[in-house]
C-alpha positions as CSV (number, residue, x, y, z in Angstrom):
1,M,95.2,97.6,96.9
2,I,96.1,100.0,99.7
3,V,97.0,97.1,102.0
4,N,99.4,95.7,99.3
5,F,101.0,99.1,99.0
6,I,101.4,99.4,102.8
7,C,102.9,95.9,103.0
8,R,105.4,96.7,100.3
9,Y,106.3,100.1,101.8
10,Y,106.9,98.6,105.3
11,S,108.3,95.2,104.2
12,A,111.9,96.0,105.0
13,T,110.9,97.2,108.4
14,I,108.8,94.0,109.0
15,I,111.8,91.9,107.9
16,K,114.0,93.8,110.3
17,M,111.5,93.2,113.1
18,S,111.6,89.5,112.3
19,G,115.2,89.3,113.4
20,V,117.3,90.4,110.4
21,E,119.7,93.0,111.9
22,N,121.4,94.3,108.8
23,T,119.4,97.0,107.0
24,S,120.9,96.3,103.6
25,T,120.0,92.6,103.9
26,A,116.4,93.5,104.9
27,I,116.1,95.8,101.9
28,W,117.4,93.1,99.5
29,L,115.0,90.6,101.0
30,A,112.1,93.0,100.6
31,S,113.2,93.6,97.0
32,L,113.3,89.8,96.4
33,T,109.8,89.4,97.8
34,A,108.5,92.2,95.5
35,F,110.3,90.7,92.5
36,V,108.7,87.3,93.2
37,N,105.3,88.9,93.5
38,F,105.9,90.7,90.2
39,I,106.9,87.5,88.4
40,F,104.0,85.4,89.7
41,T,101.5,88.1,88.7
42,F,102.4,87.2,85.1
43,V,102.1,83.5,85.9
44,G,98.6,84.2,87.3
45,L,97.6,86.2,84.2
46,F,98.9,83.4,82.0
47,L,97.0,80.7,83.9
48,V,93.8,82.7,83.8
49,D,94.0,83.1,80.1
50,R,95.0,79.5,79.5
51,I,92.8,77.6,82.0
52,G,90.1,80.0,83.0
53,R,88.8,81.5,86.2
54,R,86.3,78.8,87.2
55,P,88.9,75.9,87.3
56,L,91.4,78.1,89.1
57,T,88.8,79.2,91.7
58,L,87.7,75.6,92.2
59,G,91.3,74.4,92.5
60,S,92.1,77.1,95.1
61,L,88.9,76.2,97.0
62,C,90.0,72.6,97.2
63,G,93.4,73.7,98.4
64,E,92.0,75.9,101.1
65,L,89.6,73.2,102.2
66,H,92.5,70.7,102.5
67,S,94.7,73.2,104.3
68,S,91.9,74.0,106.8
69,L,91.2,70.3,107.5
70,C,95.0,69.8,108.1
71,R,95.1,72.7,110.5
72,L,92.0,71.4,112.3
73,Q,93.6,68.0,112.6
74,I,96.8,69.5,114.0
75,L,94.8,71.6,116.5
76,Y,92.9,68.5,117.6
77,C,96.1,66.6,118.1
78,I,97.6,69.4,120.2
79,L,94.5,69.8,122.3
80,L,94.2,66.0,122.8
81,L,97.9,65.7,123.8
82,G,97.7,68.8,125.9
83,S,94.8,67.4,127.9
84,G,96.8,64.5,129.2
85,L,94.9,61.8,127.3
């Protein structure tokens, strides 16, 4: 919870550090990010009530496994091409 607060508090600064030079634009982008987080909190609550925790947890586990395997495959290809083979 503290980490979430810190990320929200410094989000405009982080966006400015990423290359956005206008302060007003950085604040609007940070606000947009917070709004999307707010909306999808309710989507998550709806899905937990509708589907249940176990299916959502198993679905996210499958997604994480797939993502990790894709990243490992990309890393393997980079290392294989980088070695000159």
